[in-house]
N, C-alpha and C positions, 0 to 999 in steps of 0.2 A: 755498378761500382763494385769492384772486387776488393773487399776489405776483410772478410772473415771466412773461416772454414770451421764448421762445427762438428766435423766427423773425421778424425785422423787416428792412426794407429802407430805405435812404436814397437821396438823390439821387446818390450815388456809383455806384449801379447804376440801378435803375428805380423808386425811390421818389420822392416829391415833396419831402421835407423833408431838411435837412442833418443830418449825424450829431449835432451839438450840439442841434438842435431836436428830434430824435427822443428824445434823452435827457431834455430838458426836458419833453416830452410824457409820458414815463414817470413822471417826478417828479410832474407834475400829477395823474396817475392813481393815484398812491400805490404804484407798483410798486417792489419791492426790487431787481430785476435784469432787464436785457434783454440779449439777444444781438444784435449787429449782424451780419447774415448776408447781405451784398450778394452778388450773383452774380459769381463768378469774380474777386473782388477783396477785399482787406482794407484798402484805402486809406482807408476812413472810420473805421477803428478808433481810431487815435491821437486824432483830434478828439473822438470819442465818449467815450473813456476820460478825456480831460481834462475834459470836461463832467461826466462821472459823478463824478469826484473833487470837483469844485466843488459839485455838487448833492446828493451823498450817494446816488447810484444806482450799483449795481454794473454795470459793462459787461463782458459776456463777448465777447471778440474772436473773431470767426468769419467764415465765408463760406458760400456755397452753390454747390456744383459740379454741373454737368450731367454725367451719365454715359450712355453709350450702352447700350441694352438691347433687343435683338431689334427694331431699327428704331424703338424708342421712346426717350424721354428720361426717365431716373430721376434725381432730385435727391438729393444727399447734403449734409447740413449738417455743418459743422465748428465745434467749440468749443474755446476756450483754445489757439488756435494761436499760434506764434511768427511774427509778420508779417514778420520779417527772415530767415526760413529761406531759404537760397539755392535749394534745389531747388524749394521751393514757389513762389518768385518766378519762377524760370526757367520753370516749367510754366504759371503764370498769364500770363506774357508770351507764351508760345506760344499759349495760348487766346485772348488778346486779338488777336494777329496773325491767327489763323485766323478769328476773328469779324469782323475788319476786311475780310478778303478776301470773306467771305460778305456783309457789308454792301454792298460795291461791286457784287456781283452782283445784290443786291436793288435797288439804285439803278438799275442798267441795266434790270432787268426792269420796274420801275415807269415808267421813262422811256419805254419802248415804249408805254405807255398814256397818255402825256402828263402823268404825275405827276413833277414835278421836285423832287428832294431834293438839297440841297447838303451833302455830308458834312462839309466844313470848317466850314460855318455851324452844323451840328448839334453838332459838337464844341465850337465856341466858345460855343454856348448852354448847354452842359452841361459846364463845365470840370471836369476830374478824374473824370468819369463814364466808365463802360464803356458805349459805345454799342451798343445791341442793338435787338431788335424793339420793346420798349416805346417807344423814342424814335421809331421809324418810325410807331408808332401815334399819337403826338402829331402827327406831320406829317400823317397821314391825317385826324385831327380838324381840324387847321388848314385843310386843303384842303376841308373840308366833306363828306368821304367816310365819316366815322364819327362816332358820337355820344359815344363814350367809349373808353378804352383797351381795355376788355373787348370792346366792339362791334368795334373794329378787328381784334382778334385773331380773333374768331369769323368775321368776314367775309373777312379778307384774310391774316392772319399765322400762324394755327395750322397745324400739319401737315395737308397735303392742300389747303390754300387757295392761291389764285393766286400770292401773293407769298412763300410760305414756301420757304426754301432751307435744307436741313439742313447743319449744320456738323459738324466732327469732335468726337468726345467721348472722354473717358477711360472706361475700363472701371470697373466697380464696384470691382474689386480694385486698380486703379491709383489711384483716388481715395482709397480707404481707406488704402493704403500712404503716399500723399502726405501725408494729414492726420496720420497717426501719426508720420511722419518729422519733421513740423513741431511735434511735441509736443502735438498736438490729439486730441480725441475726436470720433468720427464718428457720425452718425445718419441713417437713411433718412427723407427728408422726405415728408409727405403721401402715404402709401402707397395710399390709395384713388383718388388722381388718375390712376393708371396703368391703371385699369379691367382689372385682371388677373383671370383665372379662378382657381379653387383651385390648379390645377397651376402656373400662372404665379407666383402668390403664394408657393407652397412653394419654387419654384426660386429666386426672388429672396431669400427669407429665408435659405435654405441658403447661397447664395453670399455674402450679406452677412455671415452668421455666420462662415463659413469665412475670409472676408477680414479679420475682426477688427473689424467694425463693432460699436459698443457700444450704440447706441440706435435706437429706432423712434418716430416722431412719432405717438403714439396719440391725442393731443388736439389738434385743429386746427379752424380756423374752418369752421363749417357741418357738422361731424361730429355726428351724433346720439348720444345716450347708448348706443344699441345698437351703433353702429359703433365707438365708443370702447371699449366692453366687448369687442368682437370683437378689436380691435387689441391691447388689453391682454392678452388671452388668447394671441394670437400672440406678443407680446413675451415673455411668461412661458415659452412653449413653447420658444422659441429662445434664451432667455437674454439678451434685450435689455432695457435700461432704457427705460422710457416717458419720452418728452419731450413738450413742449407748446409750440405756437407759433401765433400768429395769421396769420402771413404778411402783416403790416401793410406797406402802401405809402403811407400818408398819403392825400392827396386823389386819388391815381391809382387807388385802390381804396376809395372812400368808404364802401362797405358793410361794410368790415372795420375794427374798432377794436382798437387795441393792447391786449393783455391780456385782452380779452373776446370777440373774434371777431365774428361777424355779428349774433348775437342774444343775446349774453351767455352763450353756451354754454361759453365757455372760462374756466376758473378754476383756475389752476395754482399749487400751493404751492412754496415754495423748496426743499422736500425733494427734488423731482424733480432739480434741478440738483445738489444735494449727493450724491444717490445715484449719479448718472451719473459724477461725478468720483471717488467712492470706488471704484466698480467698475473704472474705468480704472486706478487705482493698483494694484489687486490682480490685474489681468489679465496673464497671462504669454503673450507672443507668440513666445517663443523655440522652442516645440515645433513 
């Protein structure tokens, strides 16, 4: 039953559509609820919620945080956060400042190869957005050096590629505590993307569980039924609620559709969101 999508991005981070247009798209697809989970910001949530109230679509206010993990990056989704929480906003401000410093270093690195990027122009072109690697990808496409955002990442911007510069990250524990302190519920995003062996997956699951993470994104764009079943079994073993999300970015990732994924493999009932919220209410973090 295709009713929700708990992982979507707008042009406030690296998606192509505005928060209001994202909600309108959800309405057109017949979804009951979507989570707005932009990278390191909840700035798009108020606009999305206003659109949701008008169109009759429930909007879950959230975000997606990058966490450092043995030299890799693990993403944590947040749901039902208070976007006005002081500590949350202070931390997000630090993340943006750190990202800005990384962006300047990337500009200098590209300039050495004759690729000129004006950060002020980039910010003016994307008002209110958190500038990051996806925006550099658009510049590379404009310069004729890449065919798509995905192509730009694979050739230039992914870890190990020429223009990748690692920024600072929160730990899994810090991210979980931050989300909980803002009244939210946390879930580990797209766990298969980290290419962990069995030992690495066990370590991540144990640390996430001990940190008070509530969910695991078991259903995700491109995940086969076998992969989803494996992740559901992992979630059951560690006491996580299963979540489901497409990682929709609009036209920036045209191969992914909101609510249904790449090939219609995603079909999530509202019950997943209800169960996640009920589990959080019953969870005692005082021990």
